[in-house]
C-alpha positions, -999 to 999 in steps of 0.1 A, spaced: 316 152 452 347 129 457 360 128 490 395 139 501 405 104 507 399 97 469 419 126 458 448 118 481 449 80 473 478 66 453 456 57 424 437 91 426 471 109 423 481 86 394 448 93 376 455 131 381 490 129 368 480 111 338 453 135 332 474 166 335 503 149 317 483 134 290 504 142 261 536 126 278 516 94 287 499 91 253 533 95 235 550 71 257 524 45 249 525 50 212 562 51 207 567 21 233 541 2 219 554 5 183 590 -4 194 578 -34 211 555 -45 182 585 -43 158 610 -60 180 586 -87 192 573 -96 158 605 -93 139 624 -116 164 598 -138 177 609 -171 195 597 -202 179 568 -224 192 573 -254 212 546 -280 211 563 -310 228 542 -319 259 560 -350 266 584 -337 292 587 -346 329 594 -385 341 563 -400 327 569 -435 310 564 -419 275 590 -396 283 615 -421 293 605 -440 261 613 -410 240 646 -404 257 656 -441 250 647 -434 213 665 -404 210 697 -421 224 697 -454 206 677 -445 174 687 -412 160 672 -420 126 639 -416 142 645 -380 155 625 -352 140 589 -357 128 571 -381 103 543 -377 80 524 -406 66 510 -406 30 479 -427 26 470 -443 -8 437 -460 -18 432 -476 -53 402 -498 -54 418 -515 -86 448 -524 -63 479 -505 -53 502 -530 -69 489 -524 -105 515 -508 -128 495 -477 -134 490 -470 -97 526 -478 -87 538 -455 -113 518 -427 -100 526 -435 -63 565 -435 -75 562 -401 -91 545 -386 -61 569 -401 -36 598 -385 -59 580 -353 -57 575 -351 -20 610 -365 -13 625 -336 -33 611 -310 -6 637 -293 15 630 -308 47 621 -343 39 652 -367 44 638 -401 35 606 -417 21 597 -453 29 576 -467 0 551 -495 6 567 -514 -22 599 -517 -3 589 -517 35 571 -546 47 535 -544 62 527 -511 46 500 -528 23 465 -538 35 454 -574 34 429 -567 5 459 -549 -14 437 -516 -20 453 -495 6 488 -484 13 510 -459 30 544 -444 28 562 -426 54 581 -393 50 609 -387 75 622 -352 84 651 -340 107 628 -310 115 605 -310 144 581 -295 136 582 -291 99 575 -256 88 540 -249 82 543 -234 47 562 -267 36 534 -289 51 507 -268 33 528 -272 2 531 -309 5 493 -312 11 486 -293 -20 508 -316 -41 491 -347 -26 456 -333 -33 467 -323 -69 479 -360 -75 445 -374 -64 420 -385 -90 411 -412 -117 405 -438 -91 433 -432 -68 431 -411 -35 461 -396 -18 461 -379 15 487 -367 40 484 -373 79 506 -363 108 509 -341 139 523 -313 116 493 -317 92 469 -311 121 486 -279 129 489 -267 93 453 -274 85 437 -264 116 458 -233 128 450 -215 159 436 -180 158 430 -163 123 398 -147 112 383 -154 147 404 -127 163 389 -101 142 354 -113 146 357 -111 184 371 -77 183 342 -66 160 316 -82 180 328 -68 213 328 -33 196 293 -39 187 283 -48 223 302 -17 236 285 6 209 250 -8 223 261 -2 260 275 33 254 256 45 222 286 67 215 312 61 190 338 79 208 333 62 241 334 30 222 366 40 204 383 49 235 374 17 251 386 -5 222 418 16 218 430 12 255 425 -25 253 443 -30 220 473 -12 230 475 -34 263 469 -66 241 496 -54 214 523 -46 240 516 -78 258 518 -99 226 550 -85 216 566 -90 250 554 -128 249 569 -133 217 602 -121 232 598 -140 263 594 -171 243 632 -173 245 631 -177 283 598 -196 284 594 -217 251 556 -217 246 532 -239 224 513 -225 193 481 -218 213 498 -195 236 491 -163 215 455 -170 210 449 -177 246 466 -146 257 447 -126 230 415 -139 239 420 -133 275 437 -99 270 408 -86 247 381 -97 270 397 -82 303 414 -53 285 379 -43 272 361 -50 306 388 -29 325 383 0 301 346 -5 302 346 -2 341 367 29 341 347 48 313 314 39 329 326 54 360 338 85 344 306 91 326 290 87 358 309 112 375 303 137 347 265 132 351 269 140 388 285 172 380 320 166 384 348 184 364 364 162 338 397 161 359 378 152 391 357 127 371 389 109 360 404 109 395 373 93 410 371 68 381 407 57 386 405 59 424 373 38 426 371 17 394 409 15 389 412 0 422 388 -27 413 407 -32 379 440 -37 398 426 -63 422 407 -81 395 437 -81 372 461 -91 400 436 -120 407 436 -132 370 475 -132 372 476 -152 403 451 -175 389 471 -181 358 504 -185 375 487 -211 396 493 -233 365 529 -236 379 519 -265 401 513 -285 372 550 -286 366 548 -286 330 571 -263 313 548 -253 283 519 -246 305 542 -226 327 552 -206 293 513 -201 285 507 -189 322 536 -164 321 523 -152 283 488 -147 295 498 -130 328 519 -105 309 493 -97 285 466 -91 314 493 -70 331 496 -48 304 459 -43 296 456 -35 333 485 -10 331 468 6 300 436 9 318 449 29 346 474 50 327 466 54 290 427 56 296 428 86 319 452 104 296 429 98 265 398 109 287 417 142 292 415 149 256 378 142 253 366 161 284 329 164 283 327 151 246 330 116 257 294 112 246 301 128 212 289 111 180 262 97 201 239 70 182 202 77 185 183 50 206 215 35 220 232 38 253 225 57 284 247 82 304 238 70 337 248 36 350 219 29 373 195 2 363 162 5 383 151 -29 365 181 -46 382 173 -30 416 137 -42 414 150 -77 405 174 -77 434 145 -68 458 123 -96 442 152 -121 451 157 -106 485 118 -113 493 123 -150 484 160 -156 491 155 -192 498 137 -201 466 163 -180 445 191 -199 460 177 -234 456 166 -225 420 201 -210 410 220 -239 427 197 -265 410 205 -252 375 241 -250 381 244 -285 397 223 -301 370 245 -286 343 277 -299 361 266 -334 362 280 -344 330 316 -332 338 319 -365 360 322 -385 328 348 -361 310 377 -377 296 410 -359 286 430 -365 253 447 -346 225 432 -337 190 445 -358 161 438 -363 124 402 -381 134 390 -348 149 400 -326 119 373 -313 98 361 -340 73 372 -319 42 410 -321 53 437 -343 40 444 -354 75 409 -366 81 409 -383 48 443 -400 54 427 -413 88 395 -427 73 417 -444 46 441 -458 68 415 -468 95 397 -488 67 430 -506 56 446 -513 87 421 -509 116 410 -477 135 441 -483 159 465 -476 133 467 -440 145 473 -448 181 506 -470 179 523 -479 212 560 -478 207 576 -504 232 613 -497 238 640 -514 262 674 -511 270 692 -541 263 721 -559 286 755 -567 269 751 -597 247 714 -588 239 682 -604 253 653 -628 242 625 -606 232 603 -633 220 583 -637 252 577 -600 255 565 -597 220 541 -629 222 526 -615 255 519 -581 238 507 -596 205 482 -619 224 468 -591 247 430 -586 242 427 -554 223 459 -555 203 453 -558 167 489 -563 154 527 -562 165 558 -554 142 590 -574 146 615 -559 170 641 -535 156 675 -535 170 693 -503 175 726 -497 154 748 -497 186 730 -530 198 719 -515 230 683 -510 226 654 -526 208 619 -515 199 587 -526 185 552 -512 179 519 -526 190 486 -515 170 455 -514 193 422 -524 178 406 -492 188 412 -456 176 433 -429 196 400 -411 210 384 -443 220 382 -448 258 394 -485 255 429 -473 241 442 -457 273 427 -487 292 447 -511 270 477 -489 277 472 -493 315 469 -529 310 501 -535 291 521 -513 314 507 -527 346 501 -562 340 512 -578 305 547 -563 302 558 -567 337 547 -603 338 564 -610 305 597 -597 316 599 -606 353 633 -619 363 649 -611 330 663 -577 342 646 -559 313 632 -525 320 605 -518 292 590 -483 285 560 -480 263 558 -445 245 546 -428 213 520 -402 206 490 -420 223 510 -428 253 522 -394 258 488 -381 256 475 -403 280 504 -395 303 497 -359 300 458 -365 306 466 -386 337 489 -358 350 462 -332 344 436 -353 363 461 -358 392 472 -323 395 440 -304 387 428 -306 423 462 -288 436 459 -262 410 422 -255 422 432 -255 457 462 -232 454 444 -207 430 414 -203 454 436 -201 485 457 -172 468 428 -155 454 408 -156 487 436 -137 504 435 -111 477 398 -109 480 397 -106 519 421 -75 516 399 -58 489 365 -64 504 375 -68 540 353 -100 546 361 -135 548 324 -145 542 323 -128 507 356 -141 497 344 -178 507 312 -172 488 331 -161 457 351 -192 456 320 -215 460 301 -195 434 332 -199 408 335 -236 415 298 -240 405 305 -219 374 334 -241 366 317 -273 372 286 -261 349 311 -251 322 328 -284 323 296 -302 322 282 -283 293 314 -289 274 315 -325 281 279 -328 268 286 -311 235 321 -322 228 323 -357 241 286 -367 242 280 -350 208 250 -329 218 247 -297 194 283 -306 183 274 -304 145 258 -268 148 287 -256 169 313 -268 144 326 -298 161 333 -324 134 330 -355 158 325 -364 193 359 -368 212 375 -364 245 381 -328 259 417 -316 249 439 -321 280 451 -286 282 416 -270 281 402 -275 317 436 -264 330 431 -230 314 395 -228 318 395 -229 357 422 -201 365 411 -179 337 374 -182 349 383 -178 384 400 -146 374 372 -135 353 347 -143 379 365 -124 405 365 -95 382 327 -93 383 327 -102 421 352 -72 429 332 -48 408 297 -57 423 308 -61 457 330 -30 458 301 -11 448 278 -28 475 306 -21 502 307 18 491 267 17 497 271 -1 530 299 23 542 278 52 531 251 40 557 228 17 538 219 -16 554 229 -49 538 198 -55 519 196 -20 505 235 -20 497 229 -51 477 200 -36 459 218 -4 452 249 -19 442 234 -46 419 214 -17 404 247 5 397 267 -24 383 240 -46 366 242 -27 332 282 -26 330 285 -63 344 259 -75 317 278 -54 290 313 -68 300 297 -104 300 282 -100 268 317 -88 256 334 -118 268 309 -143 256 310 -128 220 349 -127 223 351 -163 234 324 -177 209 341 -161 179 367 -189 183 342 -213 170 351 -199 136 386 -213 139 391 -248 124 410 -261 157 390 -281 180 410 -275 212 406 -237 206 366 -242 200 364 -261 233 384 -233 251 362 -206 239 330 -224 242 338 -234 279 347 -199 286 317 -184 271 292 -207 289 309 -201 322 310 -162 319 273 -163 307 263 -185 336 282 -165 361 269 -130 348 234 -143 349 225 -170 375 254 -164 398 254 -125 399 216 -119 393 202 -147 414 226 -167 438 247 -135 449 217 -115 460 199 -145 475 230 -157 496 237 -119 507 202 -115 518 203 -149 540 236 -140 554 227 -103 565 255 -87 588 275 -120 585 283 -108 549 310 -84 565 323 -107 589 361 -102 595 377 -114 627 393 -85 646 429 -100 648 428 -102 610 412 -66 606 443 -54 626 468 -72 603 452 -61 570 464 -28 558 438 -4 546 435 -4 508 448 25 489 
């Protein structure tokens, strides 16, 4: 039976209130979520995908361009043209002119610069050319871009190939989310059905999670007015919310079914489930929120916005788990296992096999520790060669217009055509001689071509473009950028008073990647410190908190290593849906670490809380570990399986960055739930013995007793 402490705890009283006032709680959630969804989707804030903020050199260059070259504001698309018979033949030119007129009539296209009137836009062999489409809108509406792409594809044929490229084309052709969201939800439902074997228990778990996710997404669409977020923010929030929301509901429903199996009345079973599992849910959710908010140390406004969005979604799923779920359980009572499917699910949560496995590890803890650590360290080795960048047309699927344009333009103008460096400088009154600067850049090894300098209309600034001989994703391109900024340009403008800035998309991506690399250690440190404090409060053990941090770092390192081997080295990239090898998208590691730290802490909290219960009930450490692992192994395995299936579902999306994000988290969660929880944790706890529960007396006096 539950103790008086459980019944009188704050969470126990909350569980009882939600059970007894279930109609009020359920109606509040239904009406509130419906209103939020209507308002949120009807008045959603627009996405913001500009990562060039801050004081980087590319940001300074962009500010100079906005100030002195207003005609370059907005966004641009590139129309690639390939005609083996020659782009200047009368037949081809007539088709190009007709297509340019058609595209130029689009609502948001303000100008079209034809290759026949703009110098430098026809290749040396005269078989490839390009036109540029200028728009005041940034970004262009996705629907309009898709229409432009369809017009371009329809115009191709009879020996002429047209293709459209640009950042807006990447967004339109490889959208975030889509069918992968539904695939993830269905896969998660299947895992829960196998774990519970009951349609009713499965439905309650999914329903509680979906209420939390729906209300969370509606809120982040509105919060976008205060914290403008990038396009990938909803998919990150949905994936995280779906994973943790189902996990939290799974933890509580499992504890409720266990209470019924032990003979408790439904109301008492709800009280115990919310007081025990609900406490783990609160601390686990708080850790995820703290970990996500750690992204603020990166000082990038769009990442801050995504951190807020993900935190709000997790918060709502957490609230749904401890309020909506007990209300729904009040309607099911003892019928939680109704509509039970044959051969699936078990009422009891104890796993004798997991207990036996724990005792096997405990008999040879040194061997278990060595084997588990070796696996994790070997998997982490590729991470030391990780490079960061952003996706572009070259990383799109090969059947897209963007990739076709990249292939054509690389063939005609070199692979560096998609990686231009925009070199801009403010001019003193009377102007300045830019010839030495242009010459120095042009004769730098790795620079394929340089355009003539362009003077601004106000005469106060000038810019020119340098095209590298290597592509955007090539490791040599950022090295060339560093050489231009650090050696070539400073030497060329010494004693002239000119301040030159190198910007453009490639420079912006490089600057962001460098900022990520510089601030990632600070992110890791801050998240670990804050989470350790929370974990010490929950489990009242410094040793276990430190162990959790080390285990999570091993999982992160292994996940980064596997991700690098697949995406950057190309191992198994084809079967997993990656069209080409490329650096890791710069924002992916920033999100994988805090999310994984939070999710890993979920499992640590659920496992160690149960071990602590057994320990406080009188079992010694070895026995408590075996019993705790036996009680939680099945639910942790189910929770991890849900996470893995949800995260792997994004491999169905065409966007390479989201694929990387999902794959990295799936690998990390799988390793955390298997190698870490089933091997390393019991081995280390067996080796530490009574030291597992070490808590300095001064700290013990300072820590309040958990509710």
